[in-house]
C-alpha positions in Angstrom: -1.5 -10.0 19.9 -2.2 -8.0 16.7 -3.8 -10.0 14.0 -4.9 -9.2 10.5 -7.9 -11.5 10.2 -8.0 -11.5 6.5 -4.4 -12.7 6.2 -1.7 -14.2 8.5 -0.5 -13.1 11.9 1.1 -9.7 11.5 4.8 -9.4 12.2 5.7 -7.3 9.2 9.3 -8.4 8.6 8.2 -12.0 9.2 5.2 -12.1 6.9 5.4 -8.8 4.9 1.8 -8.0 5.7 0.1 -4.7 6.6 1.9 -3.1 9.6 -0.2 -2.4 12.6 2.2 -1.7 15.5 2.2 0.0 18.8 4.4 2.9 19.6 5.8 3.0 23.1 6.5 1.0 26.3 4.6 -0.1 28.3 1.3 -1.0 26.5 -1.1 1.8 25.9 -3.7 0.5 28.4 -1.1 0.8 31.1 0.0 4.3 30.1 -3.2 6.3 30.6 -2.5 9.3 32.8 1.2 8.7 33.0 1.9 12.4 32.8 -0.3 15.6 32.9 2.3 17.6 30.9 1.4 17.7 27.2 5.1 17.3 26.3 5.0 13.9 28.1 2.0 12.8 25.9 4.0 13.9 22.8 7.0 11.8 23.8 4.6 8.9 24.2 3.2 9.4 20.7 6.2 10.4 18.6 9.2 8.1 18.5 12.7 9.6 18.9 13.8 8.3 15.5 17.5 9.3 15.9 17.8 7.0 18.9 16.6 4.0 17.0 19.9 2.6 15.8 20.0 -0.9 14.3 21.4 -2.2 17.6 18.7 -0.4 19.7 16.0 -1.8 17.4 17.4 -5.3 17.9 17.6 -5.0 21.6 14.1 -3.6 21.9 12.6 -6.3 19.7 14.3 -9.1 21.6 13.2 -7.5 24.9 9.7 -7.3 23.5 9.7 -11.0 22.6 10.7 -11.9 26.2 7.9 -9.7 27.6 5.5 -11.4 25.3 6.7 -14.9 26.3 6.2 -14.1 30.0 2.6 -12.9 29.3 2.0 -16.0 27.2 3.0 -18.2 30.2 0.6 -16.3 32.4 -2.2 -16.6 29.8 -1.5 -20.3 29.4 -2.0 -20.9 33.1 -5.6 -19.5 33.3 -8.1 -22.1 34.4 -11.6 -22.2 32.7 -13.4 -21.0 35.8 -11.0 -18.0 36.0 -11.4 -16.9 32.4 -12.8 -13.5 31.5 -12.7 -11.5 28.3 -10.1 -9.2 29.8 -7.7 -11.8 31.1 -7.9 -14.0 28.0 -8.8 -12.1 24.8 -7.9 -8.7 26.1 -4.6 -10.0 27.3 -4.0 -11.8 24.0 -4.6 -8.7 22.0 -2.0 -6.7 24.0 0.4 -9.5 24.6 3.1 -8.5 22.1 2.7 -4.7 22.2 6.3 -3.9 22.9 7.6 -6.3 20.3 5.1 -5.0 17.7 6.0 -1.4 18.5 9.7 -2.0 18.2 9.5 -4.1 15.0 7.0 -1.7 13.4 9.3 1.3 14.0 12.2 -0.6 12.6 10.1 -1.4 9.5 9.4 2.3 9.0 13.1 3.1 9.0 14.0 0.2 6.7 11.3 1.4 4.2 12.4 5.1 4.2 16.0 5.1 5.4 17.4 1.7 4.3 21.0 0.9 5.3 23.3 -2.1 5.4 23.4 -2.2 9.2 19.6 -2.2 9.4 19.3 -4.9 6.8 21.7 -7.1 8.8 19.7 -6.7 11.9 16.5 -7.5 10.1 18.0 -10.6 8.6 19.2 -11.7 12.0 15.8 -11.1 13.6 13.5 -12.6 10.9 13.9 -16.2 12.1 13.4 -15.1 15.8 10.2 -13.2 15.0 9.0 -15.9 12.8 9.6 -18.6 15.4 7.8 -16.6 18.0 4.8 -15.8 15.8 4.3 -19.4 14.8 4.9 -20.6 18.4 1.9 -18.6 19.6 -0.8 -20.2 17.4 0.9 -23.6 17.8 0.9 -23.4 21.6 -1.4 -26.3 22.7 -1.8 -24.8 26.2 -2.8 -21.4 24.9 -5.2 -22.9 22.4 -6.8 -24.9 25.2 -7.4 -21.7 27.2 -8.8 -19.8 24.2 -11.1 -22.6 23.1 -12.5 -23.0 26.6 -13.0 -19.3 27.0 -14.6 -18.9 23.6 -17.2 -21.6 24.6 -18.0 -20.0 27.9 -21.6 -18.7 28.5 -20.4 -15.2 29.2 -19.2 -14.7 25.6 -22.9 -14.2 24.5 -23.1 -11.2 26.8 -20.2 -9.4 25.3 -20.6 -6.5 22.9 -21.0 -7.5 19.2 -17.4 -6.2 18.5 -15.9 -8.3 21.2 -17.9 -11.3 20.1 -16.5 -10.8 16.6 -13.0 -10.6 18.0 -13.4 -13.8 20.0 -14.6 -15.7 16.8 -11.7 -14.1 14.8 -9.1 -15.3 17.3 -10.6 -18.8 17.2 -10.7 -18.9 13.4 -7.1 -17.6 13.2 -5.8 -20.2 15.6 -7.6 -22.9 13.7 -6.4 -21.6 10.3 -2.8 -21.4 11.6 -2.6 -25.0 12.5 -3.5 -25.0 16.2 -5.2 -28.4 15.8 -2.3 -29.9 13.8 -0.3 -32.8 15.3 3.2 -31.9 16.6 5.1 -33.0 13.5 2.9 -30.9 11.2 3.1 -27.9 13.6 6.9 -28.2 13.3 6.6 -28.2 9.5 4.3 -25.2 9.6 6.8 -23.3 11.6 9.6 -24.2 9.1 7.5 -23.1 6.2 6.6 -19.7 7.7 10.2 -19.1 8.7 11.5 -19.8 5.2 8.7 -17.7 3.6 9.8 -14.8 5.9 13.4 -15.0 4.8 12.4 -15.4 1.1 10.2 -12.3 1.3 13.0 -10.3 2.8 15.4 -11.5 0.2 13.0 -10.7 -2.6 12.4 -7.1 -1.4 16.1 -6.5 -1.0 16.8 -7.7 -4.5 14.2 -5.4 -5.9 15.6 -2.4 -4.1 19.2 -3.2 -4.9 18.5 -3.8 -8.5 16.6 -0.5 -8.7 19.4 1.4 -7.2 22.1 -0.4 -9.2 21.1 1.1 -12.6 21.6 4.7 -13.7 22.2 6.3 -17.1 24.1 9.5 -17.4 23.1 11.0 -20.8 25.6 13.4 -22.3 23.8 14.0 -25.7 20.5 16.0 -25.3 19.3 14.7 -28.7 18.8 11.3 -27.0 16.2 13.0 -24.8 14.2 14.7 -27.6 10.6 15.3 -26.4 11.4 15.5 -22.7 9.9 18.6 -21.0 12.1 21.5 -19.9 11.0 20.8 -16.3 12.2 17.1 -16.6 15.5 18.1 -18.2 16.2 20.7 -15.5 15.6 18.1 -12.8 17.6 15.4 -14.5 20.5 17.8 -14.9 20.2 18.8 -11.2 20.2 15.1 -10.2 23.3 14.5 -12.3 25.2 17.4 -10.8 24.3 16.2 -7.3 26.1 12.9 -8.2 29.1 14.7 -9.7 28.2 14.5 -13.4 28.3 17.6 -15.5 27.9 21.2 -14.5 25.6 24.2 -15.1 27.7 25.1 -18.2 28.3 21.5 -19.4 25.2 19.6 -18.3 24.5 15.9 -18.1 21.2 14.3 -17.5 20.7 11.5 -15.0 18.0 8.8 -15.5 17.4 6.3 -12.6 14.9 3.6 -12.0 13.4 5.5 -9.1 10.0 6.9 -9.8 9.2 9.0 -11.7 12.5 9.5 -13.5 12.5 6.5 -16.0 8.7 6.4 -16.4 8.6 9.9 -17.7 11.2 8.9 -20.4 9.1 5.9 -21.5 6.0 8.1 -21.7 7.5 11.1 -23.4 10.9 10.6 -25.1 10.6 10.7 -28.9 13.8 8.6 -29.3 12.9 5.0 -29.6 16.4 3.8 -28.7 16.2 5.7 -25.5 12.8 4.4 -24.6 14.0 0.8 -25.3 17.1 1.1 -23.1 15.0 2.4 -20.2 12.3 -0.3 -20.7 15.1 -2.9 -20.7 16.5 -1.5 -17.5 13.1 -1.6 -15.8 12.6 -5.1 -17.0 15.9 -6.1 -15.5 14.6 -5.5 -11.9 14.6 -9.0 -10.3 16.1 -10.5 -13.4 19.7 -11.7 -13.7 22.5 -12.1 -11.2 23.0 -10.9 -8.5 19.4 -9.8 -8.0 17.4 -12.6 -9.8 14.1 -13.3 -8.1 12.7 -16.1 -10.3 13.7 -19.0 -8.1 12.4 -17.1 -5.1 9.0 -16.7 -6.7 8.8 -20.4 -7.6 9.9 -21.4 -4.1 7.4 -19.1 -2.5 4.5 -20.5 -4.5 5.5 -24.1 -3.7 5.8 -23.3 0.0 2.5 -21.5 0.1 0.7 -24.4 -1.6 2.3 -26.8 1.0 1.2 -24.5 3.8 -2.4 -24.4 2.5 -2.5 -28.2 2.1 -1.1 -28.6 5.6 -3.9 -26.6 7.0 -6.6 -28.5 5.1 -7.2 -26.0 2.3 -7.2 -26.9 -1.4 -4.8 -24.1 -2.3 -3.3 -20.9 -0.9 -6.0 -18.5 -2.2 -8.6 -20.5 -0.3 -6.5 -20.1 2.9 -6.0 -16.4 2.4 -9.4 -15.4 1.2 -11.6 -17.5 3.5 -12.4 -14.5 5.7 -12.4 -11.8 3.1 -15.3 -10.3 1.2 -14.8 -12.6 -1.8 -14.7 -15.7 0.3 -12.6 -18.1 -1.7 -10.0 -18.5 -4.5 -12.6 -19.7 -7.0 -14.8 -16.7 -6.4 -11.9 -14.4 -6.8 -10.9 -16.1 -10.0 -14.5 -15.9 -11.3 -14.5 -12.2 -10.5 -11.3 -11.6 -12.5 -12.3 -13.9 -15.4 -15.7 -12.3 -15.6 -14.2 -8.8 -15.8 -11.6 -9.9 -18.4 -14.3 -11.4 -20.6 -16.3 -8.2 -20.4 -13.4 -5.9 -21.4 -11.8 -8.3 -24.0 -13.7 -7.1 -27.0 -13.2 -3.4 -26.3 -9.6 -4.1 -25.4 -9.0 -5.8 -28.8 -10.6 -2.8 -30.6 -8.4 -0.4 -28.7 -5.3 -2.5 -29.6 -6.2 -2.4 -33.3 -6.6 1.3 -33.1 -3.2 1.7 -31.4 -1.4 -0.5 -33.9 -2.9 1.4 -36.8 -1.8 4.7 -35.2 1.7 3.4 -34.7 1.9 2.2 -38.3 0.7 5.6 -39.5 3.2 7.5 -37.3 6.1 5.3 -38.4 5.1 5.1 -42.0 4.9 1.3 -41.9 2.3 -1.4 -42.6 0.1 -2.2 -39.7 1.7 -4.8 -37.5 0.2 -7.5 -35.3 2.7 -7.1 -32.5 3.9 -4.0 -30.6 7.2 -3.1 -29.1 6.7 -3.1 -25.3 8.7 0.2 -25.0 6.3 1.8 -27.5 3.0 1.1 -25.7 2.9 3.9 -23.2 4.5 6.4 -25.5 2.1 5.9 -28.3 -0.9 5.7 -26.0 0.0 9.2 -24.8 0.6 10.4 -28.3 -2.7 9.0 -29.6 -4.5 10.6 -26.7 -2.9 13.9 -27.5 -3.9 13.7 -31.1 -7.5 12.7 -30.5 -8.2 15.3 -27.8 -5.6 18.0 -28.7 -4.5 17.8 -25.1 -1.4 16.7 -23.3 -1.8 15.9 -19.6 1.7 17.3 -19.1 0.1 20.8 -19.5 -1.3 20.3 -16.0 2.0 20.2 -14.2 2.4 24.0 -13.8 -1.0 24.0 -12.1 -0.2 21.1 -9.8 2.6 22.4 -7.6 3.0 19.9 -4.7 2.2 22.3 -1.9 -1.0 23.5 -3.6 -2.1 19.9 -4.2 -1.4 18.9 -0.6 -3.2 21.9 0.9 -6.1 21.6 -1.5 -6.5 17.9 -0.9 -6.6 18.4 2.8 -9.2 21.1 2.4 -11.6 18.7 0.7 -11.5 16.1 3.4 -11.4 18.5 6.3 -14.7 19.9 4.9 -16.3 16.5 4.3 -15.3 14.9 7.6 -15.5 18.0 9.8 -11.9 17.8 11.0 -8.9 20.2 11.1 -5.4 19.3 9.9 -2.5 21.3 11.2 1.2 21.1 10.3 3.7 20.8 13.2 7.2 22.1 13.2 9.9 19.4 12.8 13.6 18.8 13.3 15.8 16.1 12.0 17.2 13.5 14.3 20.6 14.7 15.6 20.0 18.4 14.9 21.6 20.8 17.4 18.9 21.6 20.1 19.6 25.3 19.8 18.7 25.2 16.1 15.4 23.3 16.5 12.1 25.2 16.0 10.1 25.6 19.1 7.9 22.7 20.0 9.2 20.7 17.1 8.8 17.0 16.6 11.7 14.7 15.5 11.7 13.2 12.0 14.2 11.0 10.1 14.9 13.2 7.1 14.7 17.0 6.3 11.9 16.3 3.7 9.6 14.7 6.2 6.6 16.7 7.5 4.2 16.1 10.4 0.5 16.9 10.5 -2.1 16.7 13.4 -5.7 15.8 12.8 -8.4 17.1 15.2 -12.1 16.7 15.4 -14.0 20.0 14.9 -16.9 19.1 17.2 -14.9 17.7 20.2 -11.5 19.2 19.6 -10.0 15.8 20.3 -6.6 14.9 18.8 -7.6 12.1 16.5 -4.1 11.3 15.2 -1.0 12.5 13.5 0.8 11.5 10.3 4.2 11.8 8.8 4.4 12.9 5.1 7.5 11.7 3.2 6.7 11.8 -0.5 9.8 12.4 -2.6 12.2 9.7 -3.9 15.6 8.8 -2.6 17.9 5.8 -2.9 17.3 4.7 0.7 13.5 4.5 0.2 11.6 1.6 -1.3 9.6 2.2 -4.4 5.9 3.0 -4.8 3.6 4.8 -2.4 2.0 3.5 0.8 0.5 4.3 4.2 1.8 2.5 7.2 -0.1 2.7 10.5 2.6 3.0 13.2 0.4 3.2 16.3 -3.4 2.9 16.9 -4.4 4.8 20.0 -6.0 3.3 23.0 -9.8 3.0 22.4 -12.2 5.3 24.0 -13.0 4.5 27.6 -14.4 6.1 30.8 -15.9 8.9 28.8 -12.6 9.8 27.1 -12.0 9.7 23.4 -9.4 7.3 21.9 -5.9 8.4 22.2 -4.2 9.6 19.0 -3.2 7.3 16.1 0.1 7.7 14.3 0.9 6.8 10.7 3.2 7.4 7.7 2.3 8.4 4.2 5.3 7.7 2.0 5.8 8.0 -1.8 8.1 8.6 -4.7 6.4 11.5 -6.4 7.9 14.2 -8.7 10.5 16.0 -6.6 11.5 19.7 -6.6 14.4 20.8 -8.7 17.4 22.8 -7.6 15.7 26.1 -8.2 12.1 24.9 -8.8 9.2 23.6 -6.7 7.8 20.1 -7.2 5.3 20.0 -10.0 3.1 17.0 -10.0 1.9 15.0 -12.9 -1.7 14.1 -12.7 -0.7 10.6 -11.9 1.2 12.0 -8.9 -1.9 13.9 -7.8 -4.0 10.7 -8.1 -1.4 8.8 -6.1 -1.3 11.2 -3.1 -5.2 11.4 -3.1 -5.3 7.6 -3.2 -2.9 7.3 -0.2 -4.7 10.0 1.7 -7.8 7.8 1.5 -5.9 5.2 3.4 -4.7 7.8 5.8 -8.2 9.0 6.6 -9.2 5.4 7.2 -6.4 5.3 9.8 -6.9 8.8 11.3 -10.7 8.5 11.7 -10.7 5.0 13.1 -12.8 4.8 16.3 -13.5 1.2 17.4 -13.9 -0.6 20.6 -10.8 -2.6 20.0 -7.5 -1.6 18.5 -7.3 -4.8 16.5 -10.4 -3.6 14.5 -9.2 0.0 13.9 -8.5 1.8 10.7 -7.1 -0.3 7.8 -7.3 -3.5 9.8 -10.1 -4.6 7.5 -10.6 -7.4 5.0 -7.9 -6.9 2.4 -10.4 -6.7 -0.5 -12.1 -3.8 1.3 -9.0 -1.8 2.3 -8.6 -0.2 -1.1 -12.2 1.2 -1.1 -11.4 4.5 0.6 -8.2 5.0 -1.4 -9.7 4.2 -4.8 -12.6 6.4 -4.2 -10.5 9.4 -3.3 -9.0 9.5 -6.8 -12.4 10.7 -8.1 -11.9 14.2 -6.7 -8.8 14.7 -8.9 -11.1 14.6 -12.0 -14.0 16.7 -10.8 -14.1 20.5 -11.3 -15.0 21.1 -7.7 -12.1 19.0 -6.5 -9.6 20.3 -9.0 -10.4 23.9 -8.1 -9.1 23.4 -4.5 -5.5 22.8 -5.7 -5.0 23.7 -9.3 -3.4 27.2 -9.7 -0.4 28.1 -11.7 2.7 28.0 -9.5 4.1 31.2 -11.0 1.1 33.4 -11.7 -1.5 32.1 -9.2 -4.1 31.9 -11.9 -6.6 29.0 -11.6 -6.5 26.2 -14.1 -8.3 27.1 -17.3 -11.8 25.7 -17.6 -10.9 24.3 -21.0 -8.1 22.2 -19.4 -10.6 20.7 -16.9 -13.1 19.8 -19.7 -10.3 18.2 -21.7 -9.1 16.3 -18.6 -12.6 14.8 -18.3 -12.6 14.0 -22.0 -9.4 12.0 -21.7 -10.1 10.4 -18.3 -11.5 7.2 -19.7 -9.3 7.1 -22.8 -8.6 3.4 -23.6 -10.3 2.2 -20.4 -10.2 -1.4 -21.5 -6.4 -1.2 -21.6 -6.3 0.2 -18.1 -8.6 -2.5 -16.8 -6.8 -5.3 -18.7 -3.4 -4.4 -17.4 -4.4 -4.6 -13.8 -6.6 -7.7 -14.4 -3.7 -9.5 -16.0 -1.6 -9.0 -12.8 -4.5 -10.3 -10.7 -5.0 -13.3 -13.1 -1.3 -14.1 -12.9 -1.3 -13.8 -9.1 -4.3 -16.1 -8.7 -3.2 -18.7 -11.3 0.3 -19.1 -9.8 -1.1 -19.4 -6.3 -4.2 -21.5 -7.2 -2.5 -23.8 -9.7 1.0 -23.9 -8.4 1.5 -27.7 -9.1 0.5 -27.2 -12.7 2.6 -24.2 -13.5 5.6 -24.3 -11.1 6.7 -27.7 -12.5 7.5 -25.8 -15.8 10.2 -24.0 -13.9 10.6 -21.0 -16.1 8.8 -18.1 -14.6 8.8 -15.9 -17.7 7.4 -18.7 -19.9 4.7 -19.5 -17.3 3.7 -15.8 -17.3 3.5 -15.7 -21.1 1.4 -18.9 -21.1 -1.1 -17.5 -18.6 -1.4 -14.0 -20.0 -1.0 -14.5 -23.8 -4.7 -14.8 -24.5 -5.4 -11.5 -22.8 -2.5 -9.3 -24.0 -1.6 -7.6 -27.3 1.2 -9.7 -28.8 4.6 -8.1 -28.3 7.8 -8.2 -30.4 9.7 -9.0 -27.3 8.3 -11.0 -24.4 8.8 -9.0 -21.2 10.1 -10.8 -18.1 7.5 -11.8 -15.6 6.2 -8.9 -13.5 6.3 -11.4 -10.6 10.1 -10.9 -10.6 9.6 -7.5 -8.9 6.0 -7.4 -7.8 6.6 -6.8 -4.1 2.8 -6.6 -3.5 2.4 -10.3 -4.0 5.7 -11.7 -2.7 6.9 -9.6 0.2 3.8 -7.4 0.6 0.2 -8.2 1.7 -1.4 -8.9 -1.7 -0.4 -12.5 -2.2 -3.3 -14.3 -3.9 -5.1 -11.0 -3.4 -4.0 -8.6 -6.2 -7.6 -8.8 -7.4 -8.4 -6.6 -4.4 -7.5 -3.5 -6.3 -10.1 -4.1 -9.1 -12.6 -5.5 -6.6 -12.3 -2.3 -4.5 -12.3 -0.1 -7.6 -15.7 -1.6 -8.4 -16.9 -0.8 -4.8 -15.4 2.7 -5.0 -17.2 3.4 -8.3 -20.4 2.3 -6.8 -20.0 4.3 -3.5 -19.0 7.4 -5.4 -22.4 7.5 -7.1 -23.8 8.5 -3.7 -21.5 11.5 -3.5 -22.3 12.4 -7.1 -26.0 12.2 -6.5 -25.9 14.4 -3.4 -22.9 16.6 -4.2 -19.2 15.6 -4.0 -18.5 18.1 -1.3 -21.7 17.5 0.6 -20.7 17.3 4.3 -23.7 15.3 5.3 -22.7 12.5 2.9 -19.1 12.9 4.1 -20.3 12.5 7.7 -22.3 9.4 6.9 -19.2 7.9 5.1 -17.0 8.7 8.0 -19.5 7.2 10.4 -20.4 4.0 8.5 -17.1 3.2 6.7 -14.0 5.1 7.9 -14.6 5.0 11.6 -15.8 1.4 11.8 -12.6 -0.4 10.6 -13.2 -4.1 11.0 -15.7 -3.9 13.8 -18.3 -5.4 11.5 -18.1 -7.5 8.3 -17.2 -5.4 5.3 -20.4 -6.3 3.4 -22.5 -5.1 6.4 -20.6 -1.8 6.5 -21.2 -1.4 2.8 -24.9 -2.0 3.1 -25.1 0.4 6.0 -23.8 3.2 3.9 -25.3 2.4 0.5 -28.5 0.8 1.7 -27.9 -2.1 -0.7 -25.4 -4.6 -2.0 -22.7 -3.5 -4.5 -23.5 -3.1 -8.2 -20.8 -5.4 -9.8 -20.9 -3.5 -13.1 -20.5 0.0 -11.5 -16.9 0.5 -12.7 -17.5 -0.6 -16.3 -20.6 1.5 -16.5 -18.7 4.5 -15.2 -16.0 4.0 -17.8 -18.5 3.7 -20.7 -17.7 0.0 -21.3 -21.2 -1.2 -20.3 -24.6 0.4 -20.3 
């Protein structure tokens, strides 16, 4: 039974948490040596995506639930004198493999190839998955077996990792209501089921609202200031949808990244920026996609759930087993950082307002138009440093970035990454490349990761990084399958994962040229991917990103550093036409602007963390007010620059906190950024491409997953506890 010990039981469509799924039937432990032919092993590892129709997904999930129920019955019947680690805790860990595998693969497809049929199946299955997941930890017979086994004298003779797992299972059962009376168990199940449905509805509204808006611009003067590259891509996108032609172009703006964001950052026409900002603000606001009532209901249900389980509030429930430990400590962390950056934030705000007034030829105002903030920050940065980050695009062609990025981490971690040929599901067999692997879309690529010392196949990952209407927004890594752990002298079997995103796409006749934000994003996600690929733990439940949620962003946040360092930049930054390396002057200016307005960057993320914690920690205080937008303004007004128009609450479309895994935990980003800034000092001191430091980081952090407490892993690598001021010192906000 796969568990995320820092959150709730993991059934991704049921609880919207981090997906950790198995890949094939039967369970991996039963598949060893099933076939000597390498092609057999590949079939075991790589799903046949084209065969996973919505109906097949539904049938497989229901069959998986039935298999898990039968195993549950067998587990429940074990007498105390018969109990061993393998027949209790080992069996529990693997009990729902087939169900997890089928549901996880369906979740991959729903996130990258959404369809009405798939949604209908998900909506049908959510109550069933939710009922099963809650029935496990509310099963009195199973709980009796687990409690008795956990108290058995043989537990103290287990390996430290297995002892950790035993205690985590016990804690999870207790925190999920196993000791509740029957009436409260029934209410617990009702709450979890309703939360599952609400999370699904919330995510669907966000995606549908995003796809519902588009603007076909027929007057190029409305797009003054946009780059030639952006105009070319927007015209190509318009033609693909039947608008305009090569001789009579139109330009398509959508809410898919990065289309609309580039307009808000770069368009000189205020009316255009305003219209795009209003469109972005409409996601999750207004019929038929309004999410406000869902957010309020989710907060109330989560508070009830926490109280039912004996916790003061939902953050205390969620954070009890994370690094931070409690809701109050998370709030203290956020409040402390906000206080530290408030004075420099206010100074930056005054400077920005003065610059806007000068540019517009107006008196200095006390409020700012929300559609002006990003545009004028970029413009002020360009004026102060005589440098526009858009100049980097020609040197950041997607393929160069991907290959350069991989070269950094293959060197640091002593691995090899090789691309495999692929074919699209349904492609004529005669047209498929030799030894190709099936994927779900022509843009999807597949890479294999091998250890240089042993030659072992550590894992493989899909790369799907360009936007399309069937893909959810943002960027993410999803573990699809964690390989069977090492045993009998054999290494662990390969892991499988997905790295997905919505980065700048190629044009009709031009390659994809990344913004620096795109480059940071793919490096960030690749940090997660290395955490998955290099996982090597005794138990699958501890592997890779299955760590405390406020530790999971450490590898990803740290990876962003290499995109700012000359040695890192040199691996990927060459002009896509001439092949010339990026000018040294550009690199120097990049470093100059890196921490431009750092207090603004911090405060923006801290405000989201503050809102998330306040709504979850003080639900009864705020949710009685009813109006989500007013609640948000009340909470954040002391920390934000006053605006001429109050924006709708970001909670209306913040999937991270409603349908994702960051509920009451958005602080984790800033928490992990502090850790990452501190950890990176060890690379800086010893050389950012130093393979001995990379080997130690792989050994002590990346490979260990959740096999030890996060704080212990941190100390093992750094030799000390974290420096809480590391990030602000790095940004020049503290000495």
